[in-house]
Phi, psi and omega in degrees: 000125182248144168301147179295178184270132186253122182283317187045070192223008188055028177084000183286337188257359177246131182241151164279161179305324180293317179297323177295321177292324176296316179298315179293327176296316182287323184219088181308327183297339182291342185305323183295343181260008180251133183231148169297136188233124187236129166244197183299308186296313182304316181289311182298317179277353179066035179230071184295141168276189181231142174239156172272120183234109183231130175279160176305321180296336184256004185307314183296318179293318180295321182289344173284348178273117185301323184289327176287321182297319179297320180291319177302317181295323177295323179295315178304311182294319181296317185287324177301325184266003183295145176282341182276120186294333176286346179272327186299323177297339179288354173296343178284347174228064186291354180278349182228164182301152180291318180239114178249107188275320183206130185269142184297137175250209179285335183217119179241127174263125181255138179231109178297146178284316178249133179208158182291138180286351183278340181287140181291341179220155175291142178284130175205152180186185179261145173261156171303155177304128177090355177295143181254135179262131182276179179283010172261012178204175176245158178224140170251121187252131185049032176277147178300145192291347174296341174297319178298321182298323177296310187291329180278006188268163172289328179298317183288323176299315182291333173291315178294318177301335186265322187260340183259165177285183178225156173248108195057248176253355183281155177291141176236099186293148174223132179290323185278315182286319188262313181277313183297332185268349188293115182281127180231133176298158175303127183263132175280170177298325177293317177307310185297314179303317178296319180287328171300314177301318181297318176299315178301319179296322175299310182297319181290328178290319177301316181298325178302333181255016179300137012263026178300141183270172173300321178301319182292311191290330186256015170297119185305330184270348187228019181294121182305145185296323183289326178285321175300316181296321175299320178288325177298318176296322179298310176302317176302311182294315185290316184289332171296327178296321183285315186221008177081004177196177176284150175287153177290319188196184183283333173299314180291322178303312185294315182303314180294317181296318178292325175299319179291320180298317177302316181288323181294317180288328177294318178294330181276343181290148174296149174300148182298129181093350183252138183270140177285139179295142178303131177087358180288150182290150175286000000 
């Protein structure tokens, strides 16, 4: 799971939908360089912005579009004059984001960093092909869909609520503290297939209520019955993988997760009296 992409651009590589339409009206060739852009708010509220996304191979073509060239020059000037020494070298490539953590593939799973504690499940979902994840979210690129089933579970929510920090009262997701540490039993191919089906059912239930947004669908007082049922099936399948039945409550969920985490970290630690080889993974 990667942190999203950081533009450091003084706003010049990020467009509102209206600005994007204006640019494509003036220069139709610019369309190939515009991508839907999602952070936490954009995904949850269903209102993506647009970003200018240019690879090094396409720099010359993109720079020949006047409206884009003007923005690239403004990015260059902003980065050159930055007080941050790590930003100034990025003035050499003003056509692209300063930090590109993960490139979009055929299937991108987005995980917002900040989300309301009132929702019964963490927001997670698939982006349209080519969608760009901002540094206000995390992404899993071309990952099997069973990963989404894990993140969308009650088990994962109680883990994140316990081990990650918060912004005010909202959940603050962390890939290192929350995702990398999340203990999961060894999954069989059947387990993975079952979880993929669960994730697909959640996505289909959401689609059934289009154009309702994640914010609409996961309002705790108005969550559609079919979506709630899809999540309940996902919890049923996943929790049976852990203990062969549903957990009684969140306390039991956490007890099992910490038990697995203790065993997981103990097996990863070097044997007593032995030194870990240099460069070995933790």
